[in-house]
C-alpha positions, -999 to 999 in steps of 0.1 A, spaced: -262 -540 784 -297 -555 794 -315 -528 796 -306 -524 754 -317 -562 750 -350 -558 764 -361 -526 751 -346 -545 713 -373 -573 728 -401 -549 730 -400 -529 700 -397 -565 677 -431 -575 694 -446 -546 690 -435 -542 654 -448 -580 649 -483 -574 658 -487 -544 646 -478 -563 608 -503 -587 621 -529 -560 629 -526 -549 589 -527 -589 579 -558 -592 594 -574 -559 589 -564 -555 551 -573 -586 534 -607 -587 545 -627 -621 524 -659 -619 518 -679 -652 501 -703 -638 478 -683 -642 441 -708 -623 421 -726 -587 427 -761 -584 433 -784 -563 416 -774 -530 441 -752 -506 428 -733 -470 444 -730 -437 430 -694 -421 443 -707 -390 459 -670 -378 454 -635 -389 445 -623 -421 469 -600 -442 469 -609 -483 464 -588 -501 491 -575 -533 496 -590 -544 525 -624 -524 544 -596 -500 566 -590 -467 556 -548 -476 564 -551 -505 537 -536 -501 503 -552 -483 470 -565 -501 445 -575 -473 425 -591 -441 423 -630 -437 417 -639 -406 401 -672 -385 414 -704 -400 397 -690 -431 389 -713 -462 396 -699 -489 417 -714 -528 416 -721 -539 451 -708 -579 458 -713 -575 497 -709 -556 533 -691 -558 567 -685 -541 593 -653 -532 604 -636 -536 640 -642 -498 642 -678 -502 632 -679 -483 600 -697 -503 570 -679 -510 539 -686 -529 506 -670 -552 485 -677 -537 449 -664 -538 413 -662 -502 393 -687 -503 363 -670 -510 331 -639 -526 348 -628 -559 366 -615 -531 393 -624 -549 430 -620 -538 464 -629 -525 495 -650 -487 496 -668 -469 528 -706 -467 530 -700 -426 539 -681 -425 498 -714 -431 475 -754 -432 475 -765 -470 477 -792 -481 452 -806 -515 460 -798 -543 493 -771 -559 504 -759 -590 516 -733 -596 546 -696 -604 532 -694 -637 557 
C-alpha cells in the first residue's frame, strides 16, 4: 500500500510541474502593443503559435509568401528566436519562429 501511495504522489507532482512549464512557455507576454516597420515574408506554410515554443497551441496556419508584421522578438529557454507578429490583412496575432520567414527591418525586444 505504501508503495502505491508514493507512486501516486510522484505522478501527481510530475503532472503539476509539466502543466506549470506549459503555462510559463505558451503564455509569454510582450511589452510592445503595435508593430514597427519590420516585417517578414513566410518561406513556407507554418503555424502561428500561442507562445514562443513549438509545443504551444496553434493560432492559425500562415502560407508561403504571406507578409507578417513584426511587433517584437524574444529568445526562448532553448535559445531559439521568435517574433510576436500579426498576419497582414487580419487581426490574427501570435508567435512565429525566426526560421520560418525572411525578415526585413529592425525589431524590438519583447521585454
